[in-house]
N, C-alpha and C positions, 0 to 999 in steps of 0.2 A: 466702685466710686467712682466718675467720673472728671475731667480734668477741669471741671469748672469745681467740683467742691472743693478738690485740689487746691487752686488758688484760691480760693474763698479761706478757708483754713493754713493757710501761709500767710493771710495777712494778719491771722492772730498770733503766728509765733511758731517756731516747726512741732512742737509740745503737742501742739492741735493734730497733727497731719498725723503722729504717731500715736497719739491716742485712738484716731476714728482708725488706724491699723489694727491698733490692740484690742478695740471691741469688735471687730472682727472675729479677730483669731481666739477672746472671749468667747465669741458665740456657740464657737465650734467646740471649744473645749469643752465650755456648759453641755450641751449637745450629748459630746461626749462623757461627760459626765455623769448623765443621766441614762446613756444604756448602758452605764459601767453599775447602776444600780437597780436598772433594770434585769441586768443577767443576774445579779442574786435572787430575783425572783423566776425565775424560769429554768427548765433543767434540760438536760437534753438535746435535741434535735433545734427547739427555738433557742437555748444559751448557744449553741455554733452558729448562728445566724447570725447573733446578737455580737457575736467576739468579730464576726468580718464586717458586718456594720460598723463596731469601732475601729477596726483595723483601715477599711476603708474611709472614713472619717480622719484619724490620725493622718494618712495621705495626703489625703486636700488638705488639711491644715498645711503641712509640710511647703505642699505644693504650690498654695495661695500666698505662704508667706515670701516663698519664692520668688515670685511671679510682683505679687504689692514691692516686696522691695527693687526690686531691677526696675517697675514704672513711676513708683511714686521719689522712688532715689531721698529715700526718709533719711537713711542713714549717713547719707555725703550732704542733706540738708542739714541734721542736727549735728556733724561736724562743723559745717559753715557758722551756722551758728556760735558754735561754743567758741570758735577760734575769732571771729569776728564782734563778740556781743559787747565788747567793750566800746567797738564806733558804732553800736546801735543807741540808739535814744528813742522815746515813748513818747509818742504824736497822737492827740486826738485827729479822727481826720472827719470833714463833716461830708455825710452820706449822701449828699445830694451831688456836691463837687465833685466826689470819687467820681458817681454815677456818670455826670456828663463827660467827665476828662477820661473816661474809658467810651462814650460812645460816640465822642470826639475822636480818638484813637480808631475806635473801631471802622466809624468812617470812611476816615483818611483812606486808612492799609484798604477796603474796598473799591473806593472810587481809583486809584491808583491801579489796580488790577481792571475793573472795567475800562480802564481806560486804553489800557494794554489789551485788551478781550476785542473790544472795537476796531481799533488801530490794526488785527493782525486782520478782522473778518472786509473791513473794508481794504486792505489792498490786498486781500487774496479774491475777492470781487475783481477787482481792477484787473488782474492779475491775468484770470481765466479771461475776464472778458477780450482783452490784449492776445491772447494766445493764436497763434497760425498754428492748426493740427497739421502734421504731416505722418502721412501714409507710409512713406519710405522708412521712416523711424527703427533704430535698432537700438539694442543695447548696449553696443561700445557708442552707440553716438551719446548716450546718459552717460555721465558722473553723478554717481550720489554713492552713500554707505547705507548698506544691507545689513541690516542690523541681526539678524539671524546667518550671514552669509560664515563666520569668523567659525564657528564651532557649531557639532551637532551631537547630540542627548547620545548615550548608550545605555545599557542597561544600569542597574543598581550597582553600583562597587566600582565601576569603569569609568576613563576619566574622558576624556571629550576628546575627538578629535579633529583633525580639519575637513571638512568636505571637499568637494569637486572645486578644482579654480573656477574661481568668481571674477564678474568684470567691478565689485566693489573696489571702494577706496579701502586704504587702510591705513588708520587712524590710530593715533597715542592718546590714550585715556590719564589721565589724573587722578588719586583718590580725593572726593570732595566730600566733608562731613555733614552739610547741608543736604544733600541727596542719599548719603550711604551710598554711596556709588563710584566706582569711575565716568569719569565725563570727560568729554573734549567741548570745549567751549568755542571752536573756532565753526563748525557743523552743527547740521541735527543729521536725523539717523533715519530710515523707512523700513518700514515691518509692512508686508505686504504676506495677509490670509495664504495659510498652505494650501488650501486647493485653490488658487487664484497663478495664474502662467504670469509672470513676471515680462515677458517677453514679447505679450501683446501692443498693440499700436496703443491699447485704447491706454493700458498701465504705464506701457513709455512714452506718452504724452502728456499723460498727467505729473508722471516725476518730474518731465519736462517745464512745465509753469512754475508750480512749487515748487522750482528752487530757489526761486526768485525769492522765499519767503524766510528763508536764511536772514536775509539784511532786514527783517523784520525783527523775528524773534532776536540778532542780538542788538538791536536799538531798545528793543521794550527794555531786555536784561540791562542795559547800561542805564537807561530812563531810571529803573527799579530795582535795585540789587537782590530785594528781597522772594523773585518772581521765582517760583518751583519749572515745574515743568511746564512746557508752552507746545500744543497739541493741534495739529491738523486733523482731520478726517474726513476723507473722500467716500461721495457714493462707491466710487469703482471698489474701495478697501483698503488703499492707499491709509497707513497713517504713515506722519511727516512728524517729528516731535525733536523737541530743544529741553538742552545740550542730548548731544550723542554719545548712545552710551551701548554695551551690547543686548541684545533682546535676551531675557531669562525667561525660558515660558514653565510656570510649575506643571508638575505630573509629567515630565519628559514630550508629551507632546505640543505643539503651539496650536490651541484651536481659539487664540487670539481673534475676532475680528472686528475693526472700531464701530463697526454698521451695527451691531448688535450692545452696544455697550449704552447704558439708560442714557448718557448726559448727548451723547450721539443719536438718543430716540427720539428724548424731549426733546433739543432742537430742530430735529427735521419730522416731525408733525403733531399732530395738536392731541390731545387727552380725548379717547374713544370709547365707545362701549360697542364690546363684542361678542354675540351670541356664535359658536360654531357648534353644527349639527351635523353627528354624522349618521350615515346608513350602515348598522350592522346585520344586515339581512344575510343569507344564506348566498346571498349572488356576488358579494363582495369576499368571500372566505380568500383565505391565500394569500398572493402577494398581493392583492387588491389592498386588504386588508394591513397588508402592512406598510404599505406606500400612505396609503389615509392616514395612519396612526403616524409614521413619520410626518409629514405636513401638519398635523396637528401641533404636534410636537415646535415644528419650526415657525409655525406661528404665532406660538406661545411666546416663543423666546422671544419675539420681538416685538411685546408688549412692557410696558414700563410701570412703575409704583404708580403712575396717574392713568392710566386707563383699567378700566373695569372691564370683566370678560366673565362667559359661565360654557360650559361644555355639557353638550345632550347629546343622546342617543335616539336611536329609533328602529324598529321592525314591524310590530305587530300594534308592538305601541310604547311610547315615548318619555324617556324619564332622563335626570341630571349621571352625569357618571359620577359623579361625587355626592349620593345622595342627602347630605347637610347643606350644601349649597343649592338655595333653593332658588334664591337672585345673583343678579349679579356682585361679585365678589373683587377688590382690590388686586390685582395682578401682580403682586408682590411676588419675592423668593421664593415664602412657605407655601402660598394657594397656587402657583405656578407648577413648585414639586406636585403637590397633592395632584392636580391636573394630569399630571403626564405620568405619576404610576398609574391612576385610574385608566387613562387612557388605556396604554401597556397593558393592560389586562380586560380589555372585552373583547368580544368575542361572536363572531357572525355568526347566526344560527335565524331561522324562523324566518318570515315574509317579510316583503313592503307591506306597510300599507299606511300611507300618503296621509290620510287624514287622521291618524292619532297622533 
């Protein structure tokens, strides 16, 4: 059930939301009941398998009910409706007027976000042009909040411990329900990819001129309090975001690099068609083949949903690494995962025939 569905149903009263929720659970119960009937007709091992299916169907039902209750807030809506129903009145809506009003509200919302984005882009371009490169700049010359400096991640079950002494600013954070996190509105935060040395002149100069973006972040929020995260991503890998909050990397190891995010790729390059051809003859066995596989995977990571790609291999003959992908396919998450798995299973053998 999408949020759009929930919103439309709520226009007709919370009972409709509950009805949709009940229909989902009823469908599961129907399947469970059907399985129970089948059980009576089967025996032995097949009956045992069907009982397991019933068990899993019941577990899915309970989990789905729990998730739907949490996401849709059905019980809360029913409670509010019952408490306040004396204050409600039924009115007939004009569908055209309703759609027009919603369209105006959405247009107004998007325009305010567009203006904030255009202002940020305009100021960033100007600041970058005015920046004077400093060869001798050091980490002690730059003042910024390193979002990853506060703590390090340990093994499961262990607490976070402070890392080595850092020149990062120390900020105080307050809980904010809009961000569902602790934030600081007086400063921005910086995230630098793990494999980049933060003390290099390139990074330090980038941190120097982007510091002035804090003023733009704060002004944008003052003009539009509904703004959420404001993020600037640099070609050097530096990410500056507002409001500041400690960085929390999933899966313990921080592999985040803004240059690989879809929104960055789409903004930095045009949609493209790409064909990657890999030599898998015996001459590239060993380390060479491993490096080639890694290179292909890295290239796939730079593509977004707007791009189309295919990967082919050749030795005595040429063929696609994924047999069912005969032409260029969309570089979405699913297809890229399939390509990566196929590439990692490539083996070097035979001789090279470039005519193939």
